[in-house]
Structure formats: C-alpha cells, structure tokens
Backbone as a ProteinNet text record, in pm:
[ID]
protein_1_A
[PRIMARY]
MTDSPSHRSFALVLASGGARGYAHAGVLRALEAEGLRPSAIVGVSMGAVIGTTYALRPDWYETVLGVDTSPFPSRLPTTEEWEGSSWQRLSAIGAYARLAYESTFGWGVGKRSFRHTTSTLRTLTKDRDLEEGRIPVAVCATNIQTGSREILRSGPAAEAAYASAAIPGIFPPGRHGDQQLVDGAYADIAPVDVARTFDTSLVLVVDPTQPLAPSHVENGFQAMLRAVEICQMRHADLRFDDADLVLRPPFRRTIDTLEFDARRECVAAGMRAVRQRRDALHELVQPSSGAPTSSSES
[TERTIARY]
-1040.6	-1038.7	-1162.5	-1219.7	-1333.9	-1338.2	-1347.8	-1348.5	-1480.3	-1505.3	-1622.4	-1661.2	-1799.2	-1827.3	-1720.2	-1668.5	-1593	-1483	-1425.3	-1275.3	-1207.5	-1079.2	-1007.3	-1003.4	-1051.4	-1017.9	-882.6	-855.9	-725.1	-729	-612.5	-574.4	-524.7	-520.2	-393.3	-388.9	-257.6	-135.7	-121.5	-157.2	-86.9	18.3	112.5	250.9	294.8	368.8	392.3	436.8	428.2	499.8	481.6	432	426.2	294.1	350.3	251.5	212.6	287.4	270.5	188.9	134.4	53.5	-73.9	-82.6	-225.7	-246.8	-115	-112.6	-248.5	-223.9	-340	-447.1	-493.6	-648	-663.1	-538.9	-604.6	-583.2	-513	-508.3	-616.9	-719.5	-816.1	-957.4	-933.3	-1023.6	-1027.8	-874.1	-890.3	-893.6	-864.3	-944	-1090.5	-1139.7	-1311	-1315.4	-1253.9	-1325.4	-1277.9	-1203.5	-1146.9	-1270.9	-1355.7	-1408	-1385.5	-1238.2	-1185.6	-1172.9	-1232.9	-1216.5	-1188.8	-1074.3	-1016.3	-1129.5	-1083.5	-1136.5	-1134.6	-980.7	-926.7	-830.2	-819.8	-675	-583.9	-446.9	-392	-308.7	-307.1	-254.2	-115.4	-50.9	55.8	57	89.5	106.6	-39.3	46.1	-68.6	-168.5	-97.3	-148.2	-331	-273.3	-391.6	-489.4	-419.2	-567.6	-638.7	-548.6	-665.4	-721.9	-694.6	-765.1	-865.2	-821.9	-986.4	-1088.7	-1070.6	-1156.8	-1204.5	-1134.3	-1227.5	-1314.2	-1266.3	-1323.5	-1470	-1466.2	-1569.2	-1685.6	-1615.2	-1713.1	-1734.1	-1877.4	-1884.4	-1855.7	-1832.5	-1792.1	-1702.5	-1561.8	-1378.7	-1337.6	-1344.3	-1263.9	-1297.7	-1440.2	-1451.6	-1408.3	-1417	-1375.2	-1228.8	-1147.8	-976.7	-956.1	-1020.3	-964.1	-1033.5	-1114.4	-1171.9	-1094.5	-1025.7	-931	-896	-869.2	-805.1	-670	-552.4	-419.2	-324	-362.6	-303.6	-256.3	-309.3	-262	-195.2	-143.1	-88.8	88	174.7	319.8	332.8	478	467.2	622.8	687.9	848.2	922.2	1001.6	1117.1	1152.9	1177.4	1249.2	1351.3	1371.1	1501.6	1589.8	1708.6	1808.2	1802.6	1699.9	1671.3	1573.6	1507.4	1401.7	1536.6	1585.3	1691.7	1750.1	1795.9	1912.5	1779.4	1655.5	1602.6	1548.7	1425.6	1413.3	1451.3	1420	1435.6	1324.4	1166.2	1062.5	1102.1	1165	1154.8	1225.2	1380.1	1477	1378	1328.9	1232.1	1147.6	1064.9	1007.4	1082.6	1170.6	1244.7	1308.5	1356.6	1392.9	1263.7	1184.4	1034.3	1012.8	991.2	976.4	1062	1219	1313	1311.7	1248.4	1237.8	1130.9	1010.8	882.3	910.8	958	979.3	1121.5	1225.2	1322.1	1241.5	1143.6	1116	988.6	930	816.6	827.2	999.2	1046.8	1117.8	1165.9	1257.5	1141.8	1080.8	949.3	829.8	786.6	694.3	659.3	610.9	638.4	635.2	638.4	693.6	602	484.4	322.6	329.2	229.3	161.1	12.9	-24.2	-202.7	-223.8	-273.8	-377.7	-361.4	-244.3	-214.9	-253	-219.8	-266.6	-430.8	-447.4	-608.1	-702.5	-624.7	-708.6	-678.8	-541.4	-534.6	-630.8	-632.7	-711.7	-894	-890.4	-1007.7	-1050.5	-959.9	-961	-959.6	-893	-920.3	-1044.9	-1078.3	-1227.9	-1356.2	-1352.9	-1400.8	-1394.8	-1304.5	-1234.5	-1314.5	-1322.7	-1342.9	-1517.2	-1549.6	-1674.6	-1699.5	-1601.8	-1573.9	-1621.1	-1574.2	-1616.1	-1513	-1528.6	-1439.4	-1407.1	-1246.9	-1237.3	-1286.9	-1361.4	-1452.1	-1573.1	-1606.8	-1733.8	-1730.3	-1611.6	-1566.3	-1660.7	-1650.5	-1742.5	-1645.2	-1519.2	-1412.5	-1309	-1262	-1175	-1047.4	-1023.1	-880.8	-764.3	-643.6	-572.9	-464.8	-437.8	-325.7	-233	-123.6	32.9	112.4	140.5	224	337.2	381.8	543.5	493.9	517.8	571.2	656.1	670.8	841.3	887.9	814.9	867.4	926.4	914.7	988.7	1037.2	1031.8	1037.3	960.4	874.5	749.7	691.5	610.6	526.1	365.7	333.8	138.4	72.8	-19.5	-145.3	-270.3	-335.3	-462.9	-556.4	-651.7	-746.6	-928.1	-908.5	-1051.8	-1015.9	-1127.8	-1103.9	-1133	-1140	-1153.3	-1042.8	-1112	-1027.7	-974.1	-1004.6	-939.6	-798.7	-843.8	-720	-627.7	-638.9	-532	-451.7	-522.7	-476	-376.3	-413.6	-360.3	-200.6	-219.9	-73.4	-15.2	-47.1	-24.6	139.3	63.5	101.3	199.5	172.7	232.2	412.5	444.5	566.2	643.5	774	796.9	911.6	874.5	938.6	798.9	787.5	652.4	550.4	474	359.6	326.4	300.7	292.3	258.2	351	276	99.8	72.3	-23.9	-80.7	-211.3	-196.9	-290.9	-263.8	-326.1	-364	-411	-366.4	-274.9	-180.9	-40.6	46.7	21.1	148.3	133.1	280.6	294.6	294.3	226.1	250.4	295.1	402.8	426.2	432.5	467.7	458	550.4	412.3	415.8	519.9	576.9	675.3	802.6	846.1	950.5	961.1	827.2	855.9	836.4	757.6	736.4	674.7	724.5	662.1	546.9	530.7	468.4	434.7	333.3	319.9	231.1	310.9	276.2	225.3	277.2	238.2	89.2	60.1	-44	-149.3	-127	-234.9	-269.2	-167.3	-199.7	-292.7	-285.3	-377.6	-513.3	-573.9	-709.5	-735.9	-867.1	-912	-905.8	-804.5	-820.9	-715.1	-716	-629.2	-502.1	-484.4	-370.2	-347.4	-230.6	-174.9	-121.8	-197.5	-145.3	-69.1	32.5	114.5	87.7	84.4	105.1	204.1	336.1	446.1	458.9	410.2	464.2	590.5	665.9	812.5	879.7	952.5	1043.9	1191.7	1232	1397.1	1471.1	1576.9	1613.3	1702.7	1642.7	1722.6	1837	1944.7	2117.8	2043.1	2063.7	1996.2	2081.9	2117.4	2157.9	2077.6	2127.2	2052.1	2057	1976.6	1976.2	1999.8	1944.1	1915.6	1930.8	1886	1880.9	1800.2	1681.6	1560	1519.2	1555.2	1525.1	1660.7	1767.6	1881.7	1812	1682.2	1642.2	1529.6	1468.4	1343.4	1429.9	1552.7	1611.5	1636.1	1706.8	1764	1656.2	1566.7	1461.1	1409.2	1348.7	1356.2	1433.3	1553.8	1707	1658	1648.7	1618.5	1469	1371.6	1253.3	1289.6	1379.6	1353.4	1397.5	1540.2	1593	1532.7	1440.6	1318.9	1281.9	1161.8	1078.9	1108.8	1249	1275.6	1200.7	1261.9	1235	1083.2	1023.8	879.4	801.8	858.4	779.4	813.4	885.8	924	806.1	722.2	670.3	484.4	464.5	355.2	348.8	234.4	185.8	195.3	170.9	208.8	233.8	304.7	341.2	328.2	214.4	218.2	257.6	367.3	463.8	389.8	338.6	309.3	404.8	363.3	499.6	503.2	535.4	546.3	632.1	583.6	611.7	741	727.7	919.2	910.2	977.8	1017.8	919.4	861	774.9	812.8	779.1	834.6	788.5	845.9	734.7	621.9	632.6	511.8	485.1	454.5	415.5	304.8	177	64.6	-33.4	63.1	-44.3	-17.9	53.6	60.8	-37	-115.4	-203.6	-281.3	-317.9	-398.8	-266	-164.2	-43.2	-55.1	-46.4	-42.8	-144.6	-255.2	-369.8	-352.3	-307.9	-319.4	-206.9	-91.2	15.7	-48.8	-125.9	-159.8	-251.8	-399.8	-446.5	-332.5	-236.8	-162.8	-77.3	-73.9	0.1	-94.3	-240.8	-333.5	-346.2	-316.2	-315.1	-193.1	-109.3	28.6	41.5	-14.3	-11.9	-188.5	-260.6	-397.5	-389.5	-303.4	-309.7	-252.2	-134.8	-117.1	-217.6	-262.9	-347.5	-498.1	-528.6	-619.5	-592.5	-478.9	-397.7	-428.6	-343	-351.5	-515.4	-559.5	-710	-816	-788.3	-881.6	-1032.2	-1068.7	-1215.6	-1257.5	-1415.7	-1515.3	-1556.1	-1544.3	-1619.6	-1503.3	-1515.8	-1438.7	-1441.4	-1301.1	-1319.7	-1386.2	-1399.3	-1484.4	-1303.9	-1344.9	-1300.3	-1219.1	-1094.8	-1013.8	-1036.7	-1025.3	-1039.5	-975.4	-1026.2	-918.5	-875.9	-888.5	-853.3	-695.6	-571.2	-485.3	-396.9
2565.2	2436.8	2443.6	2298.8	2278.5	2234.6	2327.5	2272.7	2250.3	2184.6	2139.8	2252.8	2218.9	2364.7	2324.3	2200.3	2223.8	2209.6	2213.7	2209.3	2233.7	2239.2	2250.8	2116.3	2106.2	1982.4	1968.3	1783.3	1773.4	1628.6	1575.7	1442.3	1368.2	1257.8	1214.5	1092.1	1089.2	962.1	881.5	738.5	647.1	578.3	612.4	545.5	393	318.5	200.6	161.3	43.8	-10.9	-168.1	-218.7	-382.2	-349.3	-491.7	-522.7	-383.9	-289.7	-152.6	-64.7	-138.2	-32.9	-71.2	-138.4	-128.2	-1.5	69	162.9	290.3	275.3	396	338.8	252.3	234.5	277.6	303.3	331.5	521.5	529.7	699.1	748.9	672.3	722.5	695.8	593.2	605.9	698	751.4	822.5	1022.3	1009.1	1116	1156	1016.9	1044.6	1083.3	1018.1	1056.5	1204.1	1255.8	1404.7	1501.2	1446.3	1518.5	1537.1	1479.9	1523.1	1435	1385.2	1327.6	1329.7	1291.5	1323.4	1296.2	1442.7	1467.9	1349.9	1318.7	1209.8	1126.2	1047.3	956	866	887.2	827.9	707.5	585	456.8	359.3	361.6	281.5	117.1	16.7	-66.2	-121.3	-160.8	-169.5	-36.2	95.6	202.1	186.4	114	133.4	30	-90.4	-197.6	-114.5	-47.4	49	139.5	243.5	356	296.5	178.4	130.9	100.3	41.6	-39.4	96.4	196.9	331.7	375.6	356	464.3	354.7	266.8	151.4	100.6	77.5	38.9	122.9	145.4	225.2	162.2	6.9	-72.4	-71.3	-18.8	-44.1	-75.2	-24.5	-53.4	-177.7	-232.7	-394.7	-441.4	-443.1	-544.6	-596.4	-419	-472.8	-548.1	-523	-568.2	-729.6	-721.7	-892.4	-1007.3	-968.6	-981.5	-1130.3	-1258.2	-1353.8	-1379.7	-1346.5	-1344.6	-1453.7	-1543.2	-1665.5	-1752.2	-1720.6	-1807.1	-1687	-1573	-1486.8	-1528.7	-1532.4	-1513.2	-1421.8	-1527.2	-1447.6	-1411.7	-1386.8	-1424.6	-1517.7	-1508.3	-1662.6	-1693.5	-1823.9	-1844.4	-1793.5	-1746.6	-1679.1	-1745.5	-1740.1	-1786.6	-1908.8	-1812.3	-1950.6	-2013.1	-2005.6	-2095.8	-2231.6	-2180.2	-2271.6	-2358.4	-2309.7	-2356.3	-2442.1	-2383.7	-2494.9	-2661.4	-2719.5	-2844.9	-2906.5	-3011.5	-3052.9	-3088.9	-3036.5	-2982.9	-2816.3	-2769.2	-2627.3	-2644.8	-2683.4	-2692.7	-2794.3	-2848.9	-2921.6	-2787.5	-2718	-2641	-2561.3	-2510.6	-2390	-2433.2	-2525.7	-2608.2	-2595.9	-2627.8	-2650.6	-2546.1	-2416.2	-2294	-2270	-2261.6	-2189.7	-2242.9	-2430.9	-2500.3	-2435.9	-2382.7	-2388.9	-2230.4	-2142	-2024	-2047.5	-2102.2	-2137.4	-2185.8	-2295	-2343.6	-2257.3	-2202.3	-2092.1	-1987.9	-1946.5	-1824.4	-1861.3	-2007.6	-2038.2	-2072.9	-2185.2	-2198	-2162	-2043.5	-1968.2	-1827.4	-1772.4	-1665.1	-1605.8	-1730.7	-1719.4	-1758.8	-1727.4	-1803	-1911.6	-1995.9	-2117.4	-2079.3	-2131	-2144	-2094.8	-2171.2	-2115.5	-1961.5	-1940.9	-1792.8	-1745.5	-1749.5	-1621.9	-1640.9	-1758.9	-1769.2	-1652.7	-1660.3	-1595.6	-1460.1	-1415.8	-1299.7	-1204.5	-1274	-1191.1	-1213.8	-1305.8	-1328.3	-1195.7	-1202.4	-1112.8	-983.9	-934.8	-801.6	-783.8	-887.5	-842.4	-780.3	-888.9	-879.4	-727.5	-704.4	-594.7	-471.8	-466.7	-350.3	-410.7	-508.5	-528.5	-506.8	-556.4	-616.7	-504.4	-359.1	-232.6	-173.2	-81.6	-46.7	140.6	141	267	415.5	415.2	510.1	532.8	417.1	409.5	446.9	473	555.7	677.2	622.9	810.1	886.3	888.1	979.4	954.3	1045.8	1007.4	922.2	799.6	731.4	721.6	740.4	662.7	560.1	479	386.1	393.1	374.9	380.7	245.3	206.6	71.3	58.4	40.8	-27.4	-74.9	-32.2	-118.3	-196.7	-312.5	-397.8	-400.3	-414.7	-431.5	-277.6	-160.5	-23.5	77.9	13.6	71.5	174.5	224.7	354.6	351.2	482.8	456.1	474.3	387.5	392.4	414.7	501.1	554.1	508.4	414.1	399.1	480.6	489.8	616.6	533.8	403.3	384	165.6	147.4	-2.1	-46.4	-177.1	-291.2	-221.4	-245.3	-185.2	-272.1	-447.5	-521.8	-522.6	-531.8	-549.9	-442.5	-298.2	-148.2	-238.9	-255.4	-261.3	-405.5	-498.1	-601.9	-561.7	-541	-461.8	-357	-311.5	-204.8	-257	-384	-448.6	-584.4	-611.8	-743.1	-748.6	-774.3	-781.1	-911.1	-855.7	-911.5	-1070.9	-1134.5	-1227.6	-1337.7	-1263.5	-1290.2	-1313.8	-1231.2	-1244.7	-1216.6	-1267.1	-1259.9	-1139.2	-1046.8	-941.3	-928.6	-788.3	-776.2	-720.6	-749.5	-707.3	-541.4	-474.7	-376.4	-349.5	-415.3	-436.9	-535.5	-470.7	-528.7	-511.2	-394.5	-428.3	-531.4	-549.8	-599.6	-543.5	-542.6	-422.5	-483	-422.6	-453.8	-362.1	-417	-314.3	-126.5	-33	44.1	176.3	105.8	161.3	173.8	76.5	75.7	172.3	243.6	384.7	477.3	484.6	631.3	581.5	620.2	536	635.5	748.7	857.2	955.9	927.7	1053	1127.1	1233.4	1343.3	1450.8	1435.6	1520.3	1491.4	1334.1	1303.1	1329.1	1339.5	1407.6	1565.3	1620.9	1746.3	1787.9	1695.1	1684.3	1679.6	1651.9	1703	1814	1859.9	1945.9	1972.5	1947.4	2000.3	2129.7	2166.1	2239.3	2196	2097.1	2042.2	1872.6	1836.7	1722.2	1628.7	1558	1482.7	1342.9	1309.1	1184.8	1096.3	995.8	908.6	762.7	790.1	729.5	609.4	506.8	372.6	321.3	370.9	302.9	357.5	206.2	259.9	288.3	375.3	380.2	216.8	216.1	102	97.4	-3.5	-60.9	-131.3	-116.6	-230.6	-387.1	-431	-575.3	-709.7	-795.6	-880.9	-943.8	-912.6	-991.8	-1145.3	-1231.2	-1372.2	-1456.3	-1404.4	-1504.1	-1403.2	-1450	-1385	-1293.3	-1402.2	-1326.7	-1151	-1199.6	-1053.4	-960.6	-1019.8	-911.2	-806.2	-921.1	-829.5	-731.4	-763.9	-687	-555	-585.1	-472.7	-367	-429.1	-335.7	-237.3	-292.2	-206.4	-144.8	-154.6	-27.6	35.9	15.8	122.6	241	182.7	269.7	344.1	290.4	350.7	460.9	408.3	571.6	663.8	676	765.6	842	783	814.1	923.9	830.9	883.8	1033.4	1075.5	1172.9	1264.8	1275.7	1376.5	1384.6	1285.9	1299.7	1387.1	1314.5	1388.5	1526.9	1608.5	1755.6	1842.2	1771.4	1833	1791.7	1798.4	1719.2	1850.8	1902.6	1989.9	1924.9	1804.1	1745	1578.3	1550.1	1410.6	1325.3	1249.1	1141	1007.6	1036	873	826.3	698.3	623.6	611.9	596.8	561.7	411.1	350.9	180.4	139.9	81	58	-69.4	-99.7	-237.8	-221.5	-294.6	-352.9	-438.7	-410.3	-475.5	-476.5	-637.7	-718.1	-665.1	-654.9	-606.3	-707.2	-826.6	-930.9	-972.5	-908.1	-939.9	-908.3	-962.3	-940.1	-945	-1078.1	-1101.8	-979.8	-841.4	-747.4	-616.8	-690.5	-560.4	-466	-541.7	-418.1	-313.3	-400.1	-314.4	-183.1	-229.7	-110.3	-33.3	-61.5	42.3	120.4	79.1	135.4	252	195.8	297.1	396.9	408.5	514	602.7	537.8	614.1	720.9	670.2	734.2	861.7	818.2	923.1	1074.8	1053.3	1181.7	1213.7	1160.8	1199.3	1263.4	1252.4	1294.3	1424.9	1458	1550.5	1653.5	1591.2	1668.4	1790.2	1935.9	2048.8	2111.3	2003.9	2065.5	2050.2	1893.2	1918.9	2005	2002.9	2106.9	2256.7	2289.6	2420.5	2448.6	2338.8	2326.4	2300.8	2206.1	2190.2	2295.6	2362.9	2492.6	2443.9	2372.7	2327	2432.2	2477.7	2593	2554	2428.4	2398.9	2343.1	2312.7	2262.5	2128.6	2036.6	1917.2	1818.2	1665.9	1569.3	1504.2	1494.7	1375.7	1269.1	1293	1184	1031.8	921.6	815.7	725.4	656.9	639.3	482.4	466.9	332.7	306.3	226.5	227.3	68.7
-822.6	-707	-641.3	-611.9	-547.5	-434.3	-344.8	-160.5	-131.8	7.7	30.3	106	173.1	279	415.2	444.2	573.1	555.8	465	490.2	308.5	339.7	169.5	106.2	2.3	-92.2	-62.9	-30.6	-55.2	-142.1	-216.1	-257.1	-194.4	-176.5	-45.9	-188.8	-155	-203	-117.6	-182.9	-42.5	-114.1	-60.1	-66.3	-77.9	-143.5	-129.2	0.6	45.1	182.9	246.5	117.9	130.6	256.3	343.2	444.6	556.7	526.3	642.6	555.2	469.7	354.7	438.8	514.4	622.3	702.6	704.3	805.2	710.2	575.2	511.3	541.4	584.7	675.6	770	884.6	991.4	972.1	873.7	824.2	756.4	709.1	642.1	763	837	918.4	1016.3	1043.2	1188.1	1124	970.9	895.2	936.1	862.5	886.9	1018.8	1124.6	1263.8	1281	1198.7	1192.6	1166	1074.5	954.7	843.2	807.6	701.8	578.5	462.7	387.3	263.4	187.2	68.3	-32.3	-167.9	-264.2	-370.4	-340.5	-473.1	-402.6	-425.4	-410.3	-496.3	-515	-597.1	-477.7	-558.1	-512.8	-537.6	-448.7	-513.5	-456.1	-499.8	-438.3	-344.6	-233.1	-100.1	-118.9	-160	-145.7	-256.4	-334.1	-431.6	-417.2	-333.7	-272.2	-128.6	-82.4	-7.6	-53	-125.5	-169.8	-304.9	-366.3	-454.2	-379	-269.1	-155.9	-107.6	-64.4	5	-88.4	-204.7	-294.9	-363.1	-365.7	-412.2	-264	-167.2	-73.2	55.6	70.2	219.2	302.6	298.9	449.1	444.1	345.4	322.6	442.2	531.9	669.6	712.1	746.6	789.8	685.5	547.8	442.4	465.6	488	456.4	559.2	675.3	811.6	790.8	751.4	730	642.6	555.1	439.7	528.3	484.5	477.6	437.1	519.9	446	479.3	537.4	543.4	399.9	295.9	186.2	75.1	152.7	71.2	124.4	-33.8	38.5	197	255.9	341.5	377	472.9	514.1	466.1	442.5	434.1	586.3	650.4	754.8	798	899.8	967.3	995.6	1046.9	1110.1	1210.7	1291.8	1430.5	1411.2	1294.3	1242.4	1176.3	1099.1	1006.2	1149.9	1238.1	1346.3	1506.8	1436.5	1547.1	1567.4	1537.6	1552.7	1435.7	1409	1243.8	1199.5	1271.1	1182.5	1129	1181.4	1159.7	1053.7	1034.9	946.3	830.4	855.5	683.3	625.3	723	669.5	596.8	666.9	595.4	465.3	459.1	352.7	242.6	262.8	197.2	130.4	225.5	201.5	64.5	71.1	-4.3	-147.3	-117.2	-256.9	-325.4	-272.3	-363.2	-397.5	-338.6	-374	-545	-510.9	-582.6	-719.9	-698.3	-809.4	-928.4	-779.6	-853.2	-903.6	-885	-927.2	-1049.4	-1100.3	-1222	-1305.2	-1277.9	-1316.8	-1377.6	-1321.3	-1309	-1248.5	-1173	-1097.3	-977.6	-877	-749.5	-632.6	-688.7	-592.4	-623.6	-551.7	-633.7	-704.7	-752.4	-794	-666.7	-564	-473.5	-398.6	-401.2	-354.1	-458.2	-594.3	-705.5	-727.4	-717.5	-679.2	-557.9	-487.3	-383.8	-378.5	-433.9	-425.2	-537.3	-628.3	-761.4	-682.7	-650	-583.2	-475.7	-389.9	-274.3	-340.1	-425.6	-467.6	-553.6	-640.6	-683.8	-551.7	-408.8	-329.7	-285.8	-255.2	-205.2	-276.1	-430.3	-486.8	-564.1	-488.4	-546.8	-678.9	-791.2	-927.4	-1029.9	-957.4	-1012.4	-1077.1	-1155.7	-1241.3	-1159	-1203.6	-1069.8	-1064.8	-1218.5	-1203.9	-1221	-1097.6	-1046.7	-891.4	-837.1	-725.4	-682	-547.9	-505.7	-486.7	-473.4	-543	-670.9	-737.5	-802.2	-769.5	-825.7	-776.8	-909.8	-875.9	-980.3	-935.4	-1001.4	-973.6	-1052.7	-957.9	-1048.2	-1044.3	-1166.5	-1192.8	-1237.9	-1268	-1382.4	-1436.1	-1597	-1742.6	-1725.8	-1669.8	-1696.5	-1830.5	-1951.2	-2023.2	-2074.8	-2087.1	-2088.6	-1952.7	-1847.9	-1690.8	-1702.8	-1778.8	-1769.8	-1656.1	-1607.2	-1501.6	-1579.4	-1548.4	-1585.2	-1484.4	-1521.6	-1465.7	-1535.5	-1411.9	-1506.6	-1350	-1474.8	-1407.8	-1440.1	-1515	-1577.8	-1589.5	-1616.8	-1615	-1488.6	-1488.6	-1359.4	-1242.2	-1144.3	-992.8	-942.9	-974.2	-890.2	-1002.1	-1125.3	-1233.6	-1219.9	-1181.7	-1146.3	-1052	-935	-729.6	-782.6	-861.2	-864.7	-953	-1075.7	-1115.8	-1066.1	-977.8	-877.5	-759.1	-743.4	-580.6	-639.6	-785	-806.9	-802.8	-751.1	-679.9	-753.9	-865	-931.4	-865.9	-916.7	-855.6	-755.6	-717.6	-630.8	-703.7	-766.7	-863.5	-1008.4	-1101.5	-1234.6	-1280.7	-1357.9	-1408	-1429	-1328.3	-1450.9	-1580.4	-1620.4	-1784.5	-1770.2	-1904.1	-1948.5	-2086.5	-2148.4	-2327.9	-2324.4	-2398.8	-2459.3	-2322.5	-2250.9	-2157.9	-2037.7	-1962	-1831.7	-1711.7	-1600.4	-1545.3	-1385.7	-1346.6	-1190.3	-1112.8	-1003.3	-862.6	-860.3	-854.5	-929.8	-840.1	-738.6	-668.3	-729.9	-840.4	-877.6	-987.1	-1013.9	-1151.4	-966.5	-940	-843.4	-732.9	-624.3	-518.6	-424.5	-446	-438.7	-527.3	-642.6	-775.9	-679	-639.4	-587.4	-727.3	-844.8	-978.2	-1062.5	-999.3	-1035.1	-975.9	-823.9	-717.3	-761.3	-821.8	-849.5	-967.4	-1062.8	-1165.2	-1138.9	-1002	-947.4	-916.3	-916.1	-934.6	-729.2	-692.6	-542.8	-482.6	-363.3	-305.9	-285.8	-208.4	-163	-182.7	-145.7	-152.2	-30.4	9.3	134.8	120.4	130.4	115.9	240.1	262.5	334	310.6	416.4	379.1	496.2	451.2	528.8	580.9	512.5	442.2	635.8	614.2	777.4	730.7	841.3	833.8	819.8	726.9	745.2	880	970.8	1058.5	1031.6	1101.6	1051.6	1131.1	1024.6	1048.3	937.4	988.9	932.1	790.6	719.9	579.9	534.5	554.6	590.1	518.2	356.4	226.1	132.5	8.5	-105.8	-136.4	-73.4	-109.1	2	131.4	186.4	128	81	14.7	-137.9	-204	-314.8	-198.3	-131.3	-101.6	-50.1	26.9	51.8	-24.6	-97.7	-179	-247.4	-294.3	-330.6	-259.4	-139	-29.6	-31.3	-48.5	-40.5	-163.1	-294.7	-399	-361.6	-323.3	-310.4	-190.2	-105.5	-42.8	-76.9	-134.1	-198.6	-288.1	-382.4	-479	-352.8	-275.3	-210.4	-152.9	-95.9	-40.8	-155.8	-273.9	-351.4	-382.6	-376.4	-386.8	-322.3	-197.1	-41.2	-27.8	-112.8	-124.9	-143.1	-281.1	-336.6	-267.6	-141.2	-111.5	25.2	48	105.7	327.6	264.1	416.1	397.6	504	501.9	592.3	622	712.7	757.4	820.7	865.9	988.6	966.9	1074.4	1159	1298	1403.5	1408.6	1351.9	1369.6	1504.6	1609.9	1733.8	1703.5	1614.5	1555	1431.7	1387	1261.9	1171.6	1083.1	1008.7	899.9	860.4	713.6	621.9	518.8	343.1	342	368.6	339.8	485.5	599.9	701.3	701.9	645	650	787.9	876.8	973.2	1101.4	1071.6	1154	1106.2	1029.6	957.2	1081.9	1179	1314.7	1372.2	1374	1417.3	1310.7	1189.8	1097.8	1134.1	1111.6	1124.7	1189.8	1360.2	1478.6	1459	1402.2	1347	1252.4	1146.9	1093.4	1167	1258	1316	1432.9	1486.6	1555	1485.7	1344.9	1261.8	1241.2	1217.5	1219.9	1339	1442.7	1575.7	1637.4	1565.5	1609	1528.5	1406	1321.5	1314.9	1415.9	1437.7	1389	1486.4	1509.4	1351.3	1245.3	1112.6	1028.3	1073.8	932.6	973.6	1058.2	1092.1	1024.5	1080.8	1048.9	885.2	823.3	686.6	599.6	667.5	567.3	607.4	713	786.4	773.7	883.1	847	921.4	931	939.7	1052.7	1088.8	1253.7	1309.2	1468.5	1524.8	1507.3	1543.9	1495.6	1583	1527.1	1616.4	1698.9	1809.8	1878.1	1829.2	1812.1	1727.8	1737.9	1650.9	1696.4	1844.3	1903.1	2029.2	1987.6	1910.5	1877.1	1865.1	1898.4	1900.9	1908.6
[MASK]
++++++++++++++++++++++++++++++++++++++++++++++++++++++++++++++++++++++++++++++++++++++++++++++++++++++++++++++++++++++++++++++++++++++++++++++++++++++++++++++++++++++++++++++++++++++++++++++++++++++++++++++++++++++++++++++++++++++++++++++++++++++++++++++++++++++++++++++++++++++++++++++++++++++++++

C-alpha cells in the first residue's frame, strides 16, 4: 500500500446527506489544515458533488461556497406558513401545485432549476473527466431500472455527480449509456468496500446524517424524504462498521435534506468534526511530524 512521507494513506468516503453534505467541505478543509489529505475519494450524492470538485479544482473550497443555491429545489412550506398570511398561504399552494404538476408530468423540478443544477456541476468540475482528478475518485449511483449499485470511475465528472445526487421525483435520472441513474444513497449510502479497492492503508468515512428527532410530518413530500432517511440510516449502520474511523459532523440544529441555504452551518459542523476527533485521527493516520494548528473557522 502506498503511504506518503507525512502520513499513512487513506481513502475518504463522503456519504450521502442532502444539504448536510456541505459538511464534507468543512471536513476536507480541516483535514488539510492538519496536513492530512486523502489519497482517494468515494462520493455518494452530495458527497459525490464535493468529492469531484475537490479532486478537479485547486480552488475547490472557494468554488463550493460560492455556488448560487437559490434556484435549487428547497423545502416545502411548513404548517406555520400554511396558517400565516394570505400571501403565505397563496405561496404555499403554488409550491405544492408546481411540485405536483412537475412530478406527475415531468420530473419534479422546473427547467430553470434543472439547467442551473447541471450548469453548476459543470462549473464545479471544470467540465473535466473523473480520471483527470489529482486523486482517484469513484462515484456511487443507483440504477433505477435494476436497483443495482453502479460505481463510476471515468467519464464526465459533472454527469457522474449529477446521477449520484438525482433524487427521484425531484430530479430527472442521469444517464450512463443505456442506464438511468439516480441518487446513490438508495443503493449504498457509504461504499466502504469500494474505498478498500484503492491502494491505501485506511478508510475514513464522513457521515453527515442526523439522528431522527421526533417531529410531526406535515405533508407527503416530507414523509417520502423521511422514509428514505430511515432506510438509509439502517443501511448506514452496517456500512460504517467496516470503516477504520467515522467522522460525524455535530450539527447544532436539525437541517432539512434540501436546506441548501444552511451550507455555511454545515461546513462549520464538518470542521468541528475533525477538531473533535483530532487525537484519534493523528493516532490512526500516524503523521511523522507535529500536526499544524487546526482551522479556527466555526
């Protein structure tokens, strides 16, 4: 196995987590501040977006934080908004009507959101192929026709990241040859076994999921997302047991799957995860020299 002069090599699995996946950027940033850099990345859903950007752009961090998330799909109105002013109720009705129409006769998002999403991914990945990254990257997607897990290691990075993050009912499936691919978390939220195929000594996992806090589900869309999260969490527990170390960002509040405007909170949580496990990280990875001071961002 190939180790660098400064520390044992490790592959980093960036697990699914929706908008909370922005925590992956915080983890990577904080690891760099510690002098620890992954030798390979396996990304799922938002983890695939962050992972491909990290591998393909020297300015990955600034680029990720600079993305305009306003056109992305966001949470649906809450009960409070339904019961608010006439304008809030009208806006709520409009949001549900758009989703119902697009999910029935289309894929769940309007053309503007879809175009913005695909354009953003091309920008993040510099329209390059996965194999052009400074480190190897594998992207996990789900074949919606067969239910099988698909691991993408070559070809356009933007297309791979899109397929891995395409939530059914919200985004159209991505395409890879004749395959229709959707969010990789449906097949495998954290492909530790794929990370083991790289020539590295260790496998670290970043888990940006949150414990399911008791909450009142207010609509069918929330029920669908919550049901998916329940299935993924049960699957994840088994996967995480196979990793050498799991980093869990300590979010300070509940962050919804589509709450993309909370990205800076998520990044800060990722940084805290590294700081909290700093001793365990260095003991495991065994750097040959003293570690730099941790990032002070919070």
